[in-house]
BAFIMI-312663 format. One line per field, with one value per residue (C-alpha): residue number from 1; x, y, z. Coordinates in pm, whole numbers, plus 50000, padded with zeros to 5 digits. Each point is the difference from the previous one (the first is absolute). Layout:
N
num: c(NUM;...)
east: c(X;...)
north: c(Y;...)
up: c(Z;...)
This chain:
236
num: c(1;2;3;4;5;6;7;8;9;10;11;12;13;14;15;16;17;18;19;20;21;22;23;24;25;26;27;28;29;30;31;32;33;34;35;36;37;38;39;40;41;42;43;44;45;46;47;48;49;50;51;52;53;54;55;56;57;58;59;60;61;62;63;64;65;66;67;68;69;70;71;72;73;74;75;76;77;78;79;80;81;82;83;84;85;86;87;88;89;90;91;92;93;94;95;96;97;98;99;100;101;102;103;104;105;106;107;108;109;110;111;112;113;114;115;116;117;118;119;120;121;122;123;124;125;126;127;128;129;130;131;132;133;134;135;136;137;138;139;140;141;142;143;144;145;146;147;148;149;150;151;152;153;154;155;156;157;158;159;160;161;162;163;164;165;166;167;168;169;170;171;172;173;174;175;176;177;178;179;180;181;182;183;184;185;186;187;188;189;190;191;192;193;194;195;196;197;198;199;200;201;202;203;204;205;206;207;208;209;210;211;212;213;214;215;216;217;218;219;220;221;222;223;224;225;226;227;228;229;230;231;232;233;234;235;236)
east: c(52215;49968;50336;50070;50101;50373;50041;49997;49963;50299;50093;50077;50397;49851;49724;50277;50186;49699;49847;50327;50024;49588;50141;50295;49763;49734;50269;50195;49784;49864;50307;50101;50248;50366;49899;50118;49847;50153;49997;50321;50151;50200;50212;49861;50019;49751;49898;49744;50021;49907;49661;50030;50368;50237;50210;50283;50243;50307;50300;50282;50393;50272;50187;50280;50310;50278;50309;50308;50363;49980;49629;50111;49986;49611;49841;49713;49893;49699;50138;49698;50157;49974;49635;49796;49859;49618;49830;49634;49730;49906;49716;50045;49990;49675;49992;49681;49824;49855;49856;50167;49954;50305;50069;50346;50150;49854;49782;49652;49754;49969;49718;50116;49731;50049;50047;49957;50394;50033;49799;50007;50260;50161;50373;49755;49754;50347;50152;49695;49897;50360;49989;49664;50109;50256;49806;49859;50269;50142;49709;49883;49611;49880;49664;50010;49738;49944;49718;50134;49806;50284;50127;49672;50099;50306;50023;50270;49813;49970;50353;50114;49764;50210;50328;49893;49844;49654;49651;49843;49674;50052;50023;49911;50109;49865;50085;50155;50197;50185;50227;50080;50317;49965;50116;50254;49794;50063;50131;50249;49955;49718;49631;49851;49691;49794;49743;49867;49744;49895;49913;49770;49999;49714;49976;50127;50298;50018;50175;50332;50212;50392;50140;50298;50030;49808;49793;50039;49771;49969;49619;50030;49730;50077;49699;50032;50375;49938;49720;50249;50274;49734;49895;50327;50074;49663;49867;49711)
north: c(63053;49657;49877;49655;49724;49968;49681;49764;50259;50038;50329;50184;50130;50132;50165;50118;50235;50110;50139;50110;50182;50142;50105;50190;50193;50025;50212;50160;50303;50062;50037;50349;50199;49865;49650;49718;49603;49780;49608;49847;49681;49906;49684;49777;49547;49838;49699;49873;49652;49912;49803;49681;49960;50025;50291;49853;49749;49807;49867;49789;50012;49763;50138;50190;49833;50107;50207;49889;50156;49952;50187;50336;50363;50165;50084;50005;49657;49786;49621;49806;49980;50310;50045;50070;49745;50064;50252;50129;50225;50235;50318;50306;50343;50111;50390;50098;50237;50261;50353;50275;50373;50238;50307;50246;49638;49832;49727;50075;49770;49624;49815;49580;49820;49611;49662;49679;49904;50289;49774;49648;49863;50123;50114;50217;50174;50048;50208;50199;50058;50164;50213;50121;50097;50156;50284;50101;49990;50232;50179;49998;49918;49695;49815;49635;49838;49644;49865;49618;49818;49703;49919;50000;50155;50225;50360;50221;50256;49769;49934;50366;50109;49672;50142;50360;49895;50157;49835;49953;49770;49733;50112;49738;49985;50144;50363;50332;50136;50377;50101;50373;50055;50366;50211;49836;49891;50087;49650;49968;49923;50122;49995;49754;50076;49703;49918;49672;49926;49656;49856;49722;49786;50085;50358;50358;50119;50333;50361;49894;50290;49995;50273;50257;50174;50033;50287;49875;49700;49828;49825;49668;49856;49659;49863;50234;49945;49617;49985;50228;49712;49701;50171;50035;49662;49886;49857;50209)
up: c(40219;50202;50161;49848;50212;49871;50205;49683;49726;49758;49851;50342;49887;49719;50180;50278;49718;49853;50344;50121;49718;50030;50346;49879;49775;50286;50201;49773;49902;50366;50164;50158;49796;50089;50042;49731;49986;49801;49965;50125;50127;50352;49964;50246;50059;49821;50052;49719;49838;49678;50018;50109;49995;50291;49974;50198;49787;50143;49842;50125;49921;50068;50311;49903;50004;50318;49887;49948;49976;49606;49994;49774;50109;50009;49645;49837;49860;49892;50136;50175;50288;50122;49894;50347;50203;49951;49790;50092;49863;50221;50032;49683;50080;49922;49879;50262;49781;50189;49931;50198;50063;50094;50075;49944;49977;50292;49993;50212;49885;49886;49825;50029;49808;50186;49754;50096;50014;50264;50274;49851;50197;50358;49856;49780;50256;50201;49698;49897;50378;50041;49702;50098;50329;49854;49860;50330;50212;49678;50074;49669;49931;49872;49836;49995;49783;50010;49837;50015;50268;50056;50224;50213;50343;49905;49959;49930;50207;50297;49973;50009;50292;50194;49867;50122;50319;49983;50055;49670;49998;49653;49703;49746;49606;49751;50143;49949;50287;49990;50259;50055;50195;50154;50326;50249;50280;50359;50126;49701;49654;49737;49995;49783;49849;49805;49767;49972;49700;49984;49670;49853;49687;49814;50157;49839;50194;50208;49995;50228;50079;49894;50263;49874;50341;50277;49843;49629;49850;49660;50016;49792;49852;50013;49801;49704;49944;50053;49723;49793;49985;49976;49697;49881;50058;49837;50362;49971)
């Protein structure tokens, strides 16, 4: 099925949940005995704002009067002079739903679908980059799927390469990138194997590996799982 241009197309949130469910249905029957796949969430700072409105509001209050000798002992109160000077609406926690694979209680692999709010402003890019790097630093194999072109020139795959200090040609989005954290390296750390698959709007998507160990992988048909999700979302 041809990949949509999601830049200005509505319906991504629904598509996200359907696609992650289809990825789960694809992975579960292909896992070796002893492995378990499930959809879970990890709290993460979300910086998305409602369309057309700022996500920060400020309210000023009168200055608190100075204390005097007659001030009573501290106790719960609703008196206005004890209101805060400022109240600010800040970012909320996003559950960050993803597909996880575990074995004997240990997380071994994760599949993350990247949404526009994961990278729509610098603080979001920093927060989610830390999350993706955290998987690799904890020796968890990772598949990142990003079907969103914007912001142009930004790629989590590029930023991961920069942070881990390995050379990589520019890997623009849309793309799917899979990381296998392998055996210890002679110079320290671990061997990192990488599969990079470019995605093109208007074209079908490839099969990509989800590593479980150095020797075990689950091939994931991005095109078939995407098509099933789009059908359920009445987008096809």
